[in-house]
C-alpha positions in Angstrom: 5.2 12.5 -24.5 4.3 9.5 -21.8 2.8 10.7 -18.4 5.1 9.5 -15.7 2.4 9.8 -12.8 0.4 7.0 -11.2 -1.9 9.1 -9.6 -3.2 10.9 -12.5 -6.2 9.3 -14.5 -4.1 8.7 -17.5 -1.1 6.7 -17.1 -0.7 5.6 -20.3 2.5 4.1 -21.0 4.0 2.4 -17.8 7.6 3.6 -16.7 10.1 1.2 -15.2 9.3 2.9 -12.1 5.4 1.9 -12.2 6.3 -1.8 -12.6 8.7 -2.2 -9.5 7.1 0.2 -7.2 4.5 -1.4 -5.0 1.0 0.3 -5.7 -2.5 0.1 -3.9 -4.8 -1.9 -5.3 -7.0 1.3 -6.8 -3.6 2.4 -8.5 -2.8 -0.9 -9.8 -6.3 -1.3 -11.4 -6.0 1.7 -13.0 -2.7 1.3 -14.5 -4.0 -2.1 -15.7 -7.1 -0.7 -17.2 -5.5 2.6 -18.8 -3.3 -0.2 -20.5 -6.1 -1.9 -22.1 -6.6 -5.4 -23.0 -10.5 -5.7 -22.9 -11.3 -7.2 -19.4 -12.2 -4.5 -16.7 -9.9 -5.1 -13.4 -11.5 -3.8 -10.3 -9.7 -2.8 -7.1 -11.6 -5.5 -5.5 -10.5 -8.0 -7.7 -7.3 -7.1 -6.9 -7.8 -7.3 -3.2 -9.6 -10.9 -3.7 -6.3 -12.0 -5.1 -4.5 -10.7 -2.3 -6.6 -12.3 0.0 -5.8 -15.6 -1.7 -2.1 -15.2 -1.9 -1.3 -12.4 -4.4 2.4 -11.1 -2.9 1.6 -7.8 -1.2 3.3 -6.1 1.2 2.2 -5.1 5.1 0.3 -2.2 3.9 -1.4 -4.0 1.0 0.4 -3.0 -2.2 2.0 -4.9 -4.8 3.9 -4.2 -8.0 3.0 -4.6 -11.4 5.6 -6.9 -12.0 4.5 -9.1 -8.9 1.2 -9.4 -9.2 1.9 -10.4 -12.9 4.2 -13.1 -12.1 1.8 -14.3 -9.4 -1.2 -14.4 -12.0 0.8 -16.7 -14.2 2.2 -19.1 -11.7 1.8 -22.6 -12.6 -0.7 -24.3 -10.4 -2.0 -21.5 -8.9 -5.9 -22.6 -8.3 -8.5 -20.4 -10.2 -10.9 -18.0 -8.6 -13.7 -19.6 -6.8 -16.0 -16.6 -7.1 -16.6 -17.3 -11.1 -14.3 -14.0 -11.9 -11.8 -16.3 -13.5 -10.3 -12.8 -15.2 -7.0 -14.2 -14.4 -7.1 -17.4 -16.0 -4.8 -18.5 -18.8 
């Protein structure tokens, strides 16, 4: 059985709602880290990406789908902070 909460500490399997729903940087980082992948993503990293143009709403929230699309966008400059976790 998969958990369907994004507030809990273990949102193991993202649901379609989680993928499309605008999330806070903290919720998005938790979702990405729970999914695995080997690279720890912090809320601060996501906030830095928002400051660099990642598509967030007026409250600073964005969906996993929008964030993923922004990360792989061709021509987007790499991070200048040395934390190129988003580099292809």
